[in-house]
DSSP file (Angstrom, degrees, kcal/mol; ACC not computed):
  #  RESIDUE AA STRUCTURE BP1 BP2  ACC     N-H-->O    O-->H-N    N-H-->O    O-->H-N    TCO  KAPPA ALPHA  PHI   PSI    X-CA   Y-CA   Z-CA
    1    1 A M              0   0    0      0, 0.0     2,-0.6     0, 0.0    65,-0.1   0.000 360.0 360.0 360.0 140.9    4.7    2.0   -8.7
    2    2 A L        +     0   0    0     63,-0.2     3,-0.1     1,-0.2     6,-0.0  -0.673 360.0 174.7 -86.2 120.4    7.4   -0.5   -9.8
    3    3 A D        +     0   0    0     -2,-0.6     2,-0.3     1,-0.2    -1,-0.2   0.827  65.4  15.7 -92.2 -35.1   11.0    0.8   -9.1
    4    4 A T  S >  S-     0   0    0      1,-0.1     3,-1.5     0, 0.0    -1,-0.2  -0.922  74.2-113.2-137.4 159.2   13.1   -2.3  -10.1
    5    5 A V  G >  S+     0   0    0     -2,-0.3     3,-2.5     1,-0.3     4,-0.4   0.868 114.2  66.6 -58.4 -37.1   12.6   -5.5  -11.9
    6    6 A S  G >  S+     0   0    0      1,-0.3     3,-0.8     2,-0.2    -1,-0.3   0.663  85.4  73.7 -62.5 -12.4   13.0   -7.4   -8.6
    7    7 A G  G <  S+     0   0    0     -3,-1.5    -1,-0.3     1,-0.2    -2,-0.2   0.634  85.3  65.1 -69.7 -14.3    9.8   -5.7   -7.5
    8    8 A L  G X  S+     0   0    0     -3,-2.5     3,-1.6    -4,-0.2    16,-0.3   0.734  79.8 100.7 -81.3 -23.3    8.0   -8.2   -9.9
    9    9 A K  T <  S+     0   0    0     -3,-0.8    16,-0.2    -4,-0.4     3,-0.1  -0.372  88.4  17.3 -64.2 134.6    9.1  -11.2   -7.7
   10   10 A G  T 3  S+     0   0    0     14,-3.0    -1,-0.3     1,-0.3    15,-0.1   0.278  91.1 135.4  90.6 -13.9    6.4  -12.4   -5.4
   11   11 A L    <   -     0   0    0     -3,-1.6    13,-2.6    12,-0.1    -1,-0.3  -0.388  56.4-120.2 -68.7 140.5    3.5  -10.7   -7.3
   12   12 A E  E     -A   23   0A   0     55,-0.4    57,-2.9    11,-0.2     2,-0.4  -0.603  24.9-144.4 -79.3 146.2    0.4  -12.7   -8.0
   13   13 A I  E     -Ab  22  69A   0      9,-3.0     8,-3.3    -2,-0.2     9,-1.0  -0.947  13.1-167.0-115.9 132.8   -0.6  -13.1  -11.7
   14   14 A Y  E     -Ab  20  70A   0     55,-3.0    57,-2.4    -2,-0.4     6,-0.2  -0.964  17.3-127.9-123.5 140.1   -4.2  -13.2  -13.1
   15   15 A A    >   -     0   0    0      4,-2.6     3,-1.9    -2,-0.4    59,-0.1  -0.142  38.2 -98.7 -66.8 168.1   -5.5  -14.2  -16.4
   16   16 A P  T 3  S+     0   0    0      0, 0.0    -1,-0.1     0, 0.0    56,-0.0   0.806 125.9  56.5 -61.4 -27.3   -7.8  -11.9  -18.5
   17   17 A N  T 3  S-     0   0    0      2,-0.1    -2,-0.0    57,-0.1    57,-0.0   0.429 122.9-106.0 -86.4   4.6  -10.8  -13.8  -17.2
   18   18 A G  S <  S+     0   0    0     -3,-1.9     2,-0.3     1,-0.3    -1,-0.0   0.411  71.9 142.5  93.6  -2.4   -9.7  -13.1  -13.5
   19   19 A I        -     0   0    0      1,-0.1    -4,-2.6    -5,-0.1    -1,-0.3  -0.539  58.2-111.9 -72.8 130.6   -8.4  -16.6  -12.7
   20   20 A F  E     -A   14   0A   0     -2,-0.3    -6,-0.2    -6,-0.2    25,-0.1  -0.469  34.7-179.3 -62.9 125.8   -5.4  -16.8  -10.5
   21   21 A V  E     -     0   0A   0     -8,-3.3    24,-2.3     1,-0.3     2,-0.3   0.873  45.3 -84.8 -94.6 -50.2   -2.4  -18.1  -12.6
   22   22 A G  E     -A   13   0A   0     -9,-1.0    -9,-3.0    22,-0.3     2,-0.4  -0.978  44.7 -63.1 168.7-164.9    0.4  -18.1  -10.1
   23   23 A V  E     -AC  12  42A   0     19,-2.7    19,-2.9    -2,-0.3     2,-0.3  -0.952  46.1-110.2-119.9 131.7    3.2  -16.2   -8.4
   24   24 A V  E     + C   0  41A   0    -13,-2.6   -14,-3.0    -2,-0.4    17,-0.2  -0.462  39.0 169.2 -63.6 120.0    6.3  -14.6  -10.1
   25   25 A D  E     +     0   0A   0     15,-3.1     2,-0.3     1,-0.4    16,-0.2   0.789  65.4   4.0 -97.9 -42.4    9.3  -16.7   -9.0
   26   26 A E  E     - C   0  40A   0     14,-1.6    14,-3.2   -18,-0.1     2,-0.4  -0.993  63.9-129.6-147.4 150.9   11.9  -15.2  -11.4
   27   27 A V  E     - C   0  39A   0     -2,-0.3     2,-0.6    12,-0.2    12,-0.2  -0.869  21.6-140.0-100.4 134.2   12.1  -12.5  -14.0
   28   28 A I  E     - C   0  38A   0     10,-3.0     9,-3.1    -2,-0.4    10,-1.6  -0.877  22.4-158.9 -97.6 120.6   13.6  -13.5  -17.4
   29   29 A M  E     - C   0  36A   0     -2,-0.6     2,-0.9     7,-0.3     7,-0.2  -0.806  21.2-148.5-108.8 139.9   15.8  -10.9  -18.7
   30   30 A N  E  >> - C   0  35A   0      5,-3.3     5,-1.7    -2,-0.3     4,-1.0  -0.891  22.0-171.6-100.0  97.9   17.0  -10.1  -22.3
   31   31 A I  T >45S+     0   0    0     -2,-0.9     3,-0.9     1,-0.2    -1,-0.2   0.925  77.2  52.3 -64.8 -50.6   20.4   -8.7  -21.4
   32   32 A P  T 345S+     0   0    0      0, 0.0    -1,-0.2     0, 0.0    -2,-0.0   0.878 120.0  35.7 -52.7 -38.6   21.4   -7.4  -24.9
   33   33 A E  T 345S-     0   0    0      2,-0.2    -2,-0.2    -3,-0.1     3,-0.1   0.543 103.8-134.3 -94.8  -8.2   18.1   -5.5  -25.3
   34   34 A M  T <<5 +     0   0    0     -4,-1.0     2,-0.3    -3,-0.9    -3,-0.2   0.949  65.4 110.4  50.5  54.2   18.0   -4.6  -21.5
   35   35 A C  E   <S-C   30   0A   0     -5,-1.7    -5,-3.3     0, 0.0     2,-0.4  -0.976  76.2 -90.5-150.3 162.8   14.3   -5.5  -21.2
   36   36 A V  E     -C   29   0A   0     -2,-0.3    -7,-0.3    -7,-0.2     3,-0.1  -0.611  33.3-179.0 -74.6 130.0   12.1   -8.2  -19.5
   37   37 A D  E     -     0   0A   0     -9,-3.1    22,-2.0    -2,-0.4    23,-0.4   0.756  58.1 -28.1 -98.7 -32.2   11.5  -11.1  -21.7
   38   38 A G  E     -CD  28  58A   0    -10,-1.6   -10,-3.0    20,-0.3     2,-0.4  -0.975  52.5-107.5-171.1 176.6    9.3  -13.2  -19.5
   39   39 A L  E     -CD  27  57A   0     18,-2.4    18,-2.7    -2,-0.3     2,-0.6  -0.988  19.2-145.0-124.8 130.4    8.1  -14.3  -16.1
   40   40 A F  E     -CD  26  56A   0    -14,-3.2   -15,-3.1    -2,-0.4   -14,-1.6  -0.843  27.9-153.2 -92.8 125.1    8.9  -17.7  -14.5
   41   41 A V  E     -CD  24  55A   0     14,-3.7    14,-1.3    -2,-0.6     2,-0.2  -0.819  15.4-175.5-111.9 135.6    5.8  -18.7  -12.4
   42   42 A K  E     +C   23   0A   0    -19,-2.9   -19,-2.7    -2,-0.4     3,-0.1  -0.721  65.4  37.7-117.6 172.3    5.6  -20.9   -9.4
   43   43 A N  S    S-     0   0    0     -2,-0.2    -1,-0.2   -21,-0.2     2,-0.1   0.923  82.3-166.6  48.8  51.6    2.5  -22.1   -7.3
   44   44 A V        -     0   0    0      9,-0.4   -22,-0.3    -3,-0.2     8,-0.2  -0.434  29.6 -96.5 -70.4 144.7    0.6  -22.4  -10.5
   45   45 A N    >>  -     0   0    0    -24,-2.3     3,-2.1     1,-0.2     4,-1.4  -0.381  28.8-136.6 -57.7 124.6   -3.1  -22.8  -10.3
   46   46 A P  T 34 S+     0   0    0      0, 0.0    -1,-0.2     0, 0.0     5,-0.1   0.626 103.1  64.7 -63.0 -12.0   -3.9  -26.6  -10.5
   47   47 A V  T 34 S+     0   0    0      1,-0.1     3,-0.1     3,-0.1    30,-0.1   0.748 109.7  37.7 -74.6 -27.5   -6.7  -25.8  -12.8
   48   48 A L  T <4 S+     0   0    0     -3,-2.1     2,-0.3     1,-0.2    -1,-0.1   0.683 127.3  10.6-102.7 -21.0   -4.2  -24.5  -15.4
   49   49 A A  S  < S-     0   0    0     -4,-1.4    -1,-0.2    -5,-0.1     3,-0.1  -0.990  87.9 -80.4-155.9 160.6   -1.3  -26.9  -15.0
   50   50 A E    >   -     0   0    0     -2,-0.3     3,-1.6     1,-0.1    -6,-0.1  -0.186  65.8 -79.6 -59.5 153.7   -0.4  -30.2  -13.4
   51   51 A K  T 3  S+     0   0    0      1,-0.3    -1,-0.1    -5,-0.1     3,-0.1  -0.251 114.4  11.8 -58.1 139.3    0.6  -30.0   -9.7
   52   52 A N  T 3  S+     0   0    0      1,-0.2     2,-0.5    -8,-0.2    -1,-0.3   0.620  93.8 131.7  67.3  20.0    4.1  -28.9   -9.0
   53   53 A V    <   -     0   0    0     -3,-1.6    -9,-0.4    -9,-0.1     2,-0.3  -0.871  43.8-153.6-102.1 130.2    4.7  -27.7  -12.6
   54   54 A S        -     0   0    0     -2,-0.5     2,-0.3    -3,-0.1   -12,-0.2  -0.697  12.0-158.0 -95.9 153.9    6.1  -24.2  -13.1
   55   55 A I  E     -D   41   0A   0    -14,-1.3   -14,-3.7    -2,-0.3     2,-0.5  -0.848  12.3-132.4-127.8 164.7    5.4  -22.2  -16.2
   56   56 A S  E     -D   40   0A   0     -2,-0.3   -16,-0.2   -16,-0.2   -18,-0.0  -0.987  17.1-159.1-119.5 129.6    7.0  -19.3  -18.2
   57   57 A I  E     -D   39   0A   0    -18,-2.7   -18,-2.4    -2,-0.5     2,-0.1  -0.944  21.4-122.5-106.7 123.0    4.9  -16.4  -19.4
   58   58 A P  E >   -D   38   0A   0      0, 0.0     3,-1.9     0, 0.0   -20,-0.3  -0.420  20.4-132.2 -60.0 136.7    6.0  -14.1  -22.2
   59   59 A Y  G >  S+     0   0    0    -22,-2.0     3,-1.9     1,-0.3   -21,-0.2   0.747 102.8  73.7 -71.0 -19.9    6.2  -10.5  -20.9
   60   60 A R  G 3  S+     0   0    0    -23,-0.4    -1,-0.3     1,-0.3    12,-0.1   0.759  88.1  62.4 -64.6 -18.1    4.2   -9.4  -24.0
   61   61 A W  G <  S+     0   0    0     -3,-1.9    11,-3.3    10,-0.1    12,-0.7   0.588  81.3 105.1 -78.5 -10.1    1.2  -11.0  -22.4
   62   62 A V  E <   +E   71   0A   0     -3,-1.9     9,-0.3     9,-0.2     3,-0.1  -0.576  41.5 175.9 -76.7 127.6    1.4   -8.6  -19.4
   63   63 A M  E     -     0   0A   0      7,-3.1     2,-0.3    -2,-0.4     8,-0.2   0.858  64.7  -3.7 -91.5 -47.0   -1.3   -5.9  -19.5
   64   64 A S  E     -E   70   0A   0      6,-1.6     6,-2.3     2,-0.0     2,-0.4  -0.994  52.9-151.0-152.9 148.6   -0.6   -4.1  -16.3
   65   65 A V  E     +E   69   0A   0     -2,-0.3     4,-0.2     4,-0.2   -63,-0.2  -0.993  44.3 112.2-122.6 127.4    1.6   -4.2  -13.2
   66   66 A G  S    S-     0   0    0      2,-2.2     3,-0.0    -2,-0.4   -55,-0.0  -0.400  92.2 -22.2-155.0-125.3    0.5   -2.9   -9.9
   67   67 A D  S    S+     0   0    0     -2,-0.2   -55,-0.4   -56,-0.1     2,-0.2   0.776 140.7  15.6 -67.5 -27.1   -0.3   -4.8   -6.6
   68   68 A V  S    S-     0   0    0    -57,-0.1    -2,-2.2   -54,-0.0     2,-0.5  -0.824  87.1-108.5-135.7 172.2   -0.8   -7.7   -9.0
   69   69 A I  E     -bE  13  65A   0    -57,-2.9   -55,-3.0    -2,-0.2     2,-0.4  -0.943  28.2-160.7-109.1 124.0    0.0   -8.6  -12.5
   70   70 A L  E     -bE  14  64A   0     -6,-2.3    -7,-3.1    -2,-0.5    -6,-1.6  -0.863   8.9-148.7-104.6 132.9   -2.9   -8.6  -15.1
   71   71 A L  E     - E   0  62A   0    -57,-2.4    -9,-0.2    -2,-0.4     3,-0.1  -0.741  14.4-158.4-103.0 154.4   -2.4  -10.5  -18.3
   72   72 A N  S    S+     0   0    0    -11,-3.3     2,-0.3    -2,-0.3   -10,-0.1   0.380  83.8  30.3-102.2   1.1   -4.0   -9.6  -21.6
   73   73 A A        +     0   0    0    -12,-0.7    -1,-0.2     2,-0.0   -10,-0.1  -0.975  57.6 155.6-154.9 142.7   -3.6  -13.1  -23.0
   74   74 A F        -     0   0    0     -2,-0.3     2,-0.1    -3,-0.1   -57,-0.1  -0.812  40.8-113.6-166.4 131.2   -3.4  -16.6  -21.5
   75   75 A P        -     0   0    0      0, 0.0     2,-0.2     0, 0.0    -2,-0.0  -0.371  31.3-113.3 -70.6 148.2   -4.2  -19.9  -23.3
   76   76 A E        -     0   0    0      1,-0.1     2,-0.3    -2,-0.1   -28,-0.0  -0.527  34.8-107.1 -73.0 143.4   -7.3  -21.9  -22.3
   77   77 A K        -     0   0    0     -2,-0.2     2,-0.5   -30,-0.1    -1,-0.1  -0.580  33.6-134.6 -73.0 130.0   -6.5  -25.3  -20.7
   78   78 A R        -     0   0    0     -2,-0.3     2,-0.6    -3,-0.0    -1,-0.1  -0.734  10.0-134.7 -89.2 132.3   -7.3  -28.0  -23.1
   79   79 A I        -     0   0    0     -2,-0.5     2,-0.4     3,-0.0     3,-0.0  -0.745  21.6-163.1 -88.6 122.7   -9.2  -31.0  -21.8
   80   80 A V    >   -     0   0    0     -2,-0.6     3,-2.3     1,-0.1    -2,-0.0  -0.863  33.2 -92.4-107.9 140.4   -7.7  -34.3  -23.0
   81   81 A A  T 3  S+     0   0    0     -2,-0.4    -1,-0.1     1,-0.3     0, 0.0  -0.189 116.6  32.4 -46.4 129.3   -9.6  -37.7  -22.9
   82   82 A G  T 3         0   0    0     -3,-0.0    -1,-0.3     0, 0.0    -3,-0.0   0.336 360.0 360.0  99.9  -8.8   -8.7  -39.2  -19.6
   83   83 A D    <         0   0    0     -3,-2.3    -2,-0.1     0, 0.0    -4,-0.0   0.474 360.0 360.0 -75.1 360.0   -8.3  -36.0  -17.6
């Protein structure tokens, strides 16, 4: 069970299709509302983003938090000519 927001840091994130997305590096807080707004992700799967690129995931995409974070939404990578 998650006791504090800092407990999210270091958790692995998985997309709805089971693909590893990355690891939570920072938690983005909405201070006026006192809630989590998003997750800043490092070590992003190179299948999903360019090497050494970090991403931000809206917290509304989070389905569940436990030993890992499971998402209920994640965009498909678009293949562009020349990739």
